[in-house]
ZATOR-64414 format. One record per residue (C-alpha): residue in one letter; residue number from 0; x, y, z. Coordinates in pm, 1 decimal. Layout:
! ZATOR-64414
res,n,xx,yy,zz
a,NUM,X,Y,Z
...
This chain:
! ZATOR-64414
res,n,xx,yy,zz
x,0,15198.9,12213.3,9014.7
x,1,15176.1,12090.7,9371.1
x,2,15175.9,11720.9,9287.2
x,3,15550.1,11700.4,9217.9
x,4,15624.8,11869.7,9546.5
x,5,15390.8,11635.7,9731.1
x,6,15549.1,11327.3,9576.8
x,7,15895.9,11450.2,9668.1
x,8,15786.3,11539.6,10017.8
x,9,15647.2,11189.9,10076.4
x,10,15988.7,11049.0,10000.3
x,11,16147.1,11269.6,10263.9
x,12,15905.2,11283.0,10554.0
x,13,15960.2,11068.9,10865.0
x,14,15774.4,10742.2,10907.5
x,15,15478.7,10907.1,11079.3
x,16,15375.4,11051.3,10743.2
x,17,15365.9,10710.5,10576.5
x,18,15123.6,10426.3,10603.0
x,19,15163.7,10219.5,10914.3
x,20,15262.2,9912.5,10711.0
x,21,15579.3,10076.8,10570.0
x,22,15863.8,9826.0,10581.4
x,23,16238.8,9839.8,10544.1
x,24,16369.1,9775.8,10192.4
x,25,16718.7,9629.6,10197.9
x,26,16795.5,9741.0,9841.1
x,27,16699.9,10102.1,9913.3
x,28,16894.8,10090.4,10238.0
x,29,17207.6,9952.8,10072.1
x,30,17195.5,10221.8,9803.7
x,31,17148.0,10499.2,10057.4
x,32,17442.7,10374.8,10264.5
x,33,17657.2,10405.7,9952.3
x,34,17506.0,10740.4,9850.7
x,35,17574.8,10882.9,10196.5
x,36,17937.5,10773.9,10173.3
x,37,17958.0,10935.5,9827.3
x,38,17835.1,11269.4,9959.9
x,39,18064.1,11249.1,10263.0
x,40,18359.2,11222.1,10022.7
x,41,18262.4,11553.8,9863.0
x,42,18349.2,11783.1,10154.0
x,43,18674.2,11684.9,10331.5
x,44,18818.6,11537.6,10009.2
x,45,18661.1,11676.2,9690.2
x,46,18584.8,12032.4,9794.7
x,47,18899.2,12055.2,10007.9
x,48,19118.6,11963.8,9710.2
x,49,18920.3,12180.2,9467.0
x,50,18941.6,12486.5,9689.3
x,51,19292.6,12408.6,9812.9
x,52,19424.2,12379.1,9458.4
x,53,19280.4,12716.9,9362.9
x,54,19406.6,12918.6,9659.8
x,55,19760.7,13052.0,9703.5
x,56,20038.8,12833.2,9837.8
x,57,20055.0,13020.5,10169.6
x,58,19689.6,12944.7,10247.4
x,59,19636.7,12593.0,10111.7
x,60,19614.2,12410.5,10443.8
x,61,19390.7,12675.1,10600.3
x,62,19156.1,12656.5,10302.0
x,63,19141.6,12277.2,10309.6
x,64,19106.1,12287.3,10686.5
x,65,18788.2,12490.7,10654.8
x,66,18626.9,12210.0,10454.0
x,67,18749.1,11954.2,10706.9
x,68,18623.3,12145.4,11010.6
x,69,18297.1,12227.5,10831.0
x,70,18225.4,11856.8,10801.3
x,71,18318.7,11783.5,11161.3
x,72,18127.7,12075.9,11313.2
x,73,17840.0,12027.7,11070.4
x,74,17799.4,11666.1,11175.3
x,75,17797.0,11763.3,11542.8
x,76,17537.4,12040.0,11522.7
x,77,17324.3,11838.8,11280.6
x,78,17270.9,11545.2,11516.7
x,79,17234.3,11771.8,11821.6
x,80,16972.6,12011.3,11683.9
x,81,16997.3,12069.1,11308.3
x,82,16803.0,11759.4,11207.1
x,83,16527.1,11844.1,11453.4
x,84,16490.3,12195.9,11310.9
x,85,16493.4,12067.7,10953.0
x,86,16284.7,11751.3,10979.2
x,87,16099.5,11773.8,11309.1
x,88,15728.0,11847.6,11338.0
x,89,15621.4,12207.7,11281.8
x,90,15511.2,12456.7,11020.3
x,91,15776.2,12728.1,11054.2
x,92,16059.7,12523.0,11205.4
x,93,16078.2,12163.0,11317.5
x,94,16093.8,12052.6,11679.6
x,95,16090.9,11735.3,11885.6
x,96,16403.2,11554.7,11769.7
x,97,16681.4,11726.4,11964.2
x,98,16970.5,11480.2,12000.8
x,99,16765.5,11254.1,11770.8
x,100,16510.0,11204.2,12046.3
x,101,16254.9,10934.5,11966.7
x,102,16452.1,10788.2,11675.3
x,103,16544.8,10421.2,11717.9
x,104,16695.3,10147.3,11502.9
x,105,16340.2,10057.3,11401.6
x,106,16237.3,10407.5,11289.5
x,107,16191.4,10445.1,10916.4
x,108,16192.2,10728.5,10667.3
x,109,16015.5,10579.0,10370.7
x,110,16179.3,10239.3,10327.0
x,111,16516.5,10315.7,10490.0
x,112,16620.1,10357.6,10854.9
x,113,16564.9,10712.6,10973.5
x,114,16913.1,10708.9,11127.3
x,115,17052.1,10660.8,10775.9
x,116,16837.8,10948.8,10652.0
x,117,16981.4,11163.0,10933.5
x,118,17334.3,11079.0,10818.4
x,119,17254.5,11144.3,10451.9
x,120,17098.7,11483.4,10516.8
x,121,17381.3,11576.1,10753.8
x,122,17631.7,11552.2,10470.1
x,123,17427.2,11814.8,10282.2
x,124,17438.9,12054.3,10575.8
x,125,17815.4,12016.3,10605.5
x,126,17893.9,12074.3,10239.4
x,127,17665.6,12378.8,10224.3
x,128,17867.9,12575.1,10480.5
x,129,18193.6,12441.0,10333.1
x,130,18092.5,12580.0,9992.3
x,131,18038.6,12920.8,10151.8
x,132,18392.1,12910.0,10295.0
x,133,18531.6,12956.0,9944.8
x,134,18421.2,13320.2,9947.3
x,135,18602.2,13411.0,10267.6
x,136,18935.8,13228.8,10254.2
x,137,19274.8,13393.5,10304.6
x,138,19143.7,13644.9,10558.5
x,139,18881.6,13504.1,10797.6
x,140,18990.0,13381.3,11141.1
x,141,18973.9,13003.8,11168.7
x,142,18801.3,13036.9,11506.4
x,143,18543.5,13275.2,11362.6
x,144,18465.0,13033.0,11082.4
x,145,18411.9,12746.2,11327.9
x,146,18157.2,12946.7,11528.9
x,147,18000.1,13077.3,11208.2
x,148,17965.5,12726.9,11062.1
x,149,17788.7,12589.9,11369.0
x,150,17546.1,12880.8,11396.9
x,151,17482.0,12905.6,11023.2
x,152,17368.8,12544.8,10993.3
x,153,17125.4,12591.4,11282.4
x,154,16996.0,12938.5,11199.8
x,155,17009.5,12949.5,10820.0
x,156,17048.4,12607.7,10661.9
x,157,16814.4,12400.0,10879.5
x,158,16510.9,12635.2,10855.8
x,159,16540.4,12664.9,10477.2
x,160,16564.4,12286.5,10457.6
x,161,16248.3,12257.5,10666.8
x,162,16054.6,12485.9,10433.6
x,163,16165.7,12304.7,10119.2
x,164,16185.0,11940.9,10227.6
x,165,16097.8,11896.3,10593.1
x,166,15723.2,11948.1,10595.1
x,167,15716.6,12316.5,10688.3
x,168,15414.5,12470.8,10518.4
x,169,15435.9,12834.4,10631.3
x,170,15710.1,12932.6,10387.5
x,171,15679.2,12659.0,10127.6
x,172,15592.6,12774.4,9776.9
x,173,15568.0,12437.1,9605.9
x,174,15900.1,12469.9,9427.3
x,175,16072.2,12173.8,9264.2
x,176,16409.2,12129.3,9430.7
x,177,16498.9,11765.0,9399.8
x,178,16846.9,11773.1,9552.3
x,179,16930.3,12122.2,9676.4
x,180,16929.1,12403.3,9420.1
x,181,16795.6,12657.8,9667.5
x,182,16857.9,12466.1,9990.0
x,183,17228.7,12411.4,9929.3
x,184,17368.4,12608.8,9636.5
x,185,17182.8,12940.4,9628.9
x,186,17180.9,12942.1,10008.2
x,187,17556.5,12877.8,10036.9
x,188,17643.4,13111.5,9750.6
x,189,17453.9,13401.9,9904.4
x,190,17605.2,13331.1,10246.1
x,191,17954.8,13332.6,10103.0
x,192,17900.5,13660.9,9918.9
x,193,17758.3,13830.5,10228.8
x,194,18054.9,13731.4,10444.6
x,195,18297.8,13832.1,10169.8
x,196,18141.3,14178.7,10165.2
x,197,18152.3,14204.7,10544.3
x,198,18514.4,14091.0,10564.0
x,199,18629.8,14326.7,10292.3
x,200,18880.8,14261.6,10020.3
x,201,19215.5,14096.8,10068.2
x,202,19492.4,14355.0,10106.5
x,203,19656.3,14267.6,9774.8
x,204,19337.8,14195.5,9581.5
x,205,19368.3,14332.0,9224.6
x,206,19717.8,14460.4,9312.3
x,207,19920.0,14144.7,9251.5
x,208,19861.7,13832.2,9045.9
x,209,19682.0,13572.7,9258.9
x,210,19781.7,13236.9,9113.1
x,211,19635.7,12901.3,9216.1
x,212,19857.1,12668.9,9417.9
x,213,19792.4,12363.7,9201.6
x,214,19554.7,12325.7,8907.6
x,215,19629.4,11953.7,8934.7
x,216,19474.8,11934.1,9283.4
x,217,19183.3,12151.0,9172.0
x,218,19099.4,11916.7,8883.8
x,219,19132.3,11612.5,9109.7
x,220,18901.0,11778.5,9360.4
x,221,18645.8,11857.0,9088.8
x,222,18648.0,11494.5,8973.4
x,223,18590.4,11375.3,9330.9
x,224,18302.5,11622.9,9359.7
x,225,18162.7,11486.8,9033.2
x,226,18184.5,11133.1,9168.6
x,227,18024.3,11225.5,9499.8
x,228,17748.1,11416.4,9324.2
x,229,17599.3,11087.3,9203.9
x,230,17512.6,11019.0,9566.4
x,231,17405.3,11379.9,9615.2
x,232,17150.3,11377.8,9332.5
x,233,17054.5,11014.0,9278.9
x,234,17051.7,10957.6,9655.1
x,235,16792.5,11231.7,9697.8
x,236,16530.3,10993.3,9564.7
x,237,16587.0,10795.9,9890.3
x,238,16524.8,10476.3,9695.7
x,239,16697.0,10253.0,9441.7
x,240,16455.8,10295.2,9152.6
x,241,16412.2,10439.5,8805.2
x,242,16407.6,10800.1,8922.1
x,243,16739.0,10749.6,9101.2
x,244,16882.9,10596.6,8782.9
x,245,16758.2,10890.8,8576.5
x,246,16903.2,11138.5,8826.9
x,247,17234.4,10953.0,8808.2
x,248,17245.0,10976.3,8427.8
x,249,17136.3,11340.2,8390.2
x,250,17387.9,11439.1,8658.4
x,251,17670.0,11290.6,8453.0
x,252,17542.9,11445.6,8129.0
x,253,17498.7,11794.5,8276.7
x,254,17845.3,11788.6,8434.7
x,255,17999.7,11692.8,8100.8
x,256,17814.0,11971.4,7921.0
x,257,17918.7,12212.6,8194.9
x,258,18281.4,12138.5,8111.3
x,259,18213.4,12190.0,7740.8
x,260,18015.3,12511.5,7795.1
x,261,18278.7,12673.5,8017.6
x,262,18571.4,12574.1,7794.5
x,263,18396.7,12690.3,7477.6
x,264,18326.5,13030.1,7632.0
x,265,18681.8,13052.1,7764.6
x,266,18828.8,12948.4,7431.2
x,267,18625.7,13208.3,7241.6
x,268,18691.2,13494.7,7486.3
x,269,19050.6,13426.9,7595.4
x,270,19171.7,13189.9,7320.4
x,271,19296.5,12940.9,7580.3
x,272,19091.9,12661.9,7742.3
x,273,19228.4,12609.1,8095.3
x,274,19193.3,12305.3,8316.6
x,275,19086.9,12526.1,8607.1
x,276,18809.1,12644.2,8375.3
x,277,18716.0,12289.0,8281.4
x,278,18704.3,12184.1,8646.0
x,279,18491.8,12487.1,8734.1
x,280,18263.2,12406.7,8440.7
x,281,18206.5,12056.5,8572.5
x,282,18103.0,12196.9,8909.8
x,283,17879.0,12455.5,8741.0
x,284,17704.9,12185.5,8538.2
x,285,17652.5,11978.0,8852.0
x,286,17510.8,12275.8,9041.3
x,287,17276.9,12361.5,8755.5
x,288,17122.9,12013.9,8727.9
x,289,17086.0,11957.0,9102.5
x,290,16729.7,12092.6,9149.6
x,291,16612.0,11932.3,8823.9
x,292,16788.7,11598.1,8857.0
x,293,16469.9,11413.4,8951.5
x,294,16250.7,11563.3,8680.0
x,295,16467.0,11660.7,8379.8
x,296,16504.2,11438.3,8076.0
x,297,16802.0,11409.9,7844.6
x,298,16729.5,11725.7,7645.4
x,299,16689.5,11921.8,7965.8
x,300,17014.9,11786.5,8107.7
x,301,17206.2,11884.3,7794.0
x,302,17075.6,12241.8,7792.3
x,303,17086.2,12295.8,8169.2
x,304,17446.6,12174.2,8191.9
x,305,17571.4,12363.6,7886.2
x,306,17412.8,12692.1,7989.0
x,307,17526.0,12633.7,8347.5
x,308,17888.3,12621.2,8234.3
x,309,17848.6,12936.5,8025.5
x,310,17665.9,13124.1,8303.3
x,311,17937.2,13025.2,8550.1
x,312,18212.9,13146.6,8317.0
x,313,18059.5,13487.8,8253.8
x,314,17962.1,13520.7,8619.6
x,315,18321.6,13467.1,8730.8
x,316,18494.0,13664.7,8454.3
x,317,18250.5,13948.6,8381.1
x,318,17960.8,13996.1,8621.6
x,319,18176.4,13955.7,8933.3
x,320,18371.1,14270.1,8845.5
x,321,18052.8,14479.3,8870.4
x,322,17998.1,14381.0,9232.8
x,323,18344.8,14484.3,9358.8
x,324,18331.6,14197.4,9608.9
x,325,18632.2,13976.1,9679.4
x,326,18458.8,13639.3,9653.1
x,327,18789.9,13454.2,9674.8
x,328,18699.4,13126.9,9503.4
x,329,18379.1,13241.1,9332.0
x,330,18135.6,13049.6,9550.7
x,331,17849.0,13284.1,9468.9
x,332,17909.5,13283.8,9094.1
x,333,17952.0,12908.1,9055.6
x,334,17696.3,12802.4,9317.5
x,335,17464.1,13097.3,9377.0
x,336,17427.3,13238.8,9025.4
x,337,17434.4,12901.7,8850.4
x,338,17199.5,12767.3,9118.3
x,339,16950.2,13040.4,9027.1
x,340,16973.0,12935.9,8661.6
x,341,16922.2,12571.2,8757.3
x,342,16619.1,12647.3,8972.7
x,343,16454.1,12846.5,8694.2
x,344,16543.2,12585.0,8432.2
x,345,16386.4,12314.4,8649.7
x,346,16040.8,12451.3,8570.9
x,347,16116.3,12481.6,8199.9
x,348,16284.0,12150.3,8123.9
x,349,16062.5,11902.6,8306.0
x,350,16036.5,11574.1,8118.2
x,351,15695.8,11471.6,7987.5
x,352,15696.0,11152.3,8193.4
x,353,15757.3,11353.7,8512.1
x,354,15495.7,11617.0,8432.3
x,355,15158.1,11602.0,8611.0
x,356,14847.1,11641.2,8397.6
x,357,14769.0,11979.5,8551.7
x,358,15123.6,12112.1,8516.9
x,359,15158.2,12482.2,8436.9
x,360,15504.9,12609.3,8350.1
x,361,15404.6,12966.3,8430.2
x,362,15270.2,12877.9,8772.0
x,363,15575.6,12663.4,8847.5
x,364,15811.0,12943.2,8742.6
x,365,15636.6,13172.0,8991.1
x,366,15689.7,12908.7,9261.2
x,367,16058.1,12878.3,9168.6
x,368,16110.5,13256.2,9176.6
x,369,15933.6,13283.9,9512.7
x,370,16157.9,13017.2,9663.8
x,371,16469.6,13174.7,9513.4
x,372,16377.0,13517.7,9649.5
x,373,16298.5,13379.0,9995.5
x,374,16631.3,13196.7,10005.4
x,375,16829.1,13503.5,9896.5
x,376,16659.8,13738.5,10143.7
x,377,16656.3,13503.5,10442.7
x,378,17007.1,13369.0,10385.0
x,379,17147.5,13718.1,10326.1
x,380,16999.6,13875.6,10637.7
x,381,17052.4,13586.2,10875.6
x,382,17403.3,13510.5,10749.1
x,383,17503.0,13867.4,10834.7
x,384,17353.1,13826.6,11182.3
x,385,17532.3,13495.3,11237.7
x,386,17862.9,13642.0,11120.8
x,387,17837.5,13934.9,11361.8
x,388,17761.4,13698.5,11651.0
x,389,18063.6,13486.9,11557.8
x,390,18287.8,13795.8,11551.6
x,391,18167.4,13897.5,11897.8
x,392,18269.7,13557.1,12031.6
x,393,18613.1,13558.7,11867.5
x,394,18696.4,13928.3,11893.9
x,395,18669.2,14012.0,11525.5
x,396,18629.4,13819.7,11205.3
x,397,18942.0,13906.4,11013.0
x,398,19304.1,13812.7,11076.2
x,399,19555.0,14094.2,11127.0
x,400,19750.1,14235.7,10833.2
x,401,20074.9,14059.8,10924.0
x,402,19904.4,13719.8,10939.0
x,403,19732.1,13782.3,10608.0
x,404,20057.2,13883.5,10440.6
x,405,20256.0,13589.7,10577.7
x,406,19980.7,13341.9,10507.5
x,407,19742.4,13158.8,10737.3
x,408,19908.7,12819.9,10701.3
x,409,20218.0,12912.1,10901.8
x,410,20063.7,13187.9,11112.6
x,411,19753.6,12997.4,11227.4
x,412,19842.3,12630.1,11188.8
x,413,20223.0,12630.0,11206.3
x,414,20243.2,12418.9,10889.5
x,415,20324.6,12444.5,10520.0
x,416,20150.4,12271.4,10232.3
x,417,20491.5,12171.6,10096.4
x,418,20814.2,12133.9,10290.7
x,419,21083.8,12153.1,10024.2
């Protein structure tokens, strides 16, 4: 059970954890430069278009702006302190690398420059808080979100990253999370739901039809996310090798089956397959395969992606109604709920060639559930604390009723998505 975790951890730990004769590999470095650029594209382009296309016309720019500012602020806090907390030395949280102290051009993480590893992991931090923004759009103050994003990465995201990937042993349960099932998706989904509950519903929620601004932009955004996800998952191997190639392939397969699963469910229930549904299914399939992308084989990818699309559909259309929460763009249901499915499925659908001799599915499932529970509890409690701190700084978290009714694009930014 522990051997998979140990192998993954070795690929992520700083050079001090490797043999002294570790050397730079130009092929691995070239791939990771590309993978980092892929993941960067996901937030200010892919997610911004996906979310922007699904919000209302009066809030498109504000919604896209939250993804843009999440990447900018996320990058800043990551290099200042986030990376140190996540990947510094320490059992509970990491220390010693504030402002990337001690890291030089010669420092290595595995066979790539540690500075490149810093950049790669920073893109994960940024997209995590940007995903959470989808739950709170159309009513949160832009200033509150900026403060929230900075604090959340430091207080919530970085510690959870340290426990899963950064060498922290105190709260590590030996889960398999190859590319961020708990670290990114469950974490962000829970955070988004908590803030949505604290903000309260939009004034016209369930009173008027809330139609997406542009399904065309949403589909384009989903395709860009799909493209960037190759760097997200295959790049998490931190090497250009067979495991990265496998992660690349199963990512594509699961995304495709996510589309099919969502559309089939939609077609059966509502008799109409929508492109918004297909785009959401692709994202659900990608979320589902993320933790298993380094260990699942083809059969696993097919099942994980298909079920991920179906789980996402019923989460958004059925289960969401039971919670009475206005999760504006369904961040919890597509990322949190589907992420839980993916994390559980990771233990079930491990390929034989990736399975250690002493592997126990039961024991691994316990590890997965422990990590899921820790992420939900810690992210839920600390997200609420971070949100309240942000509201104290900005004098409240929610825009006034007039601003909400007029739309945040004109009221906050003085712009329109379309000037016709």
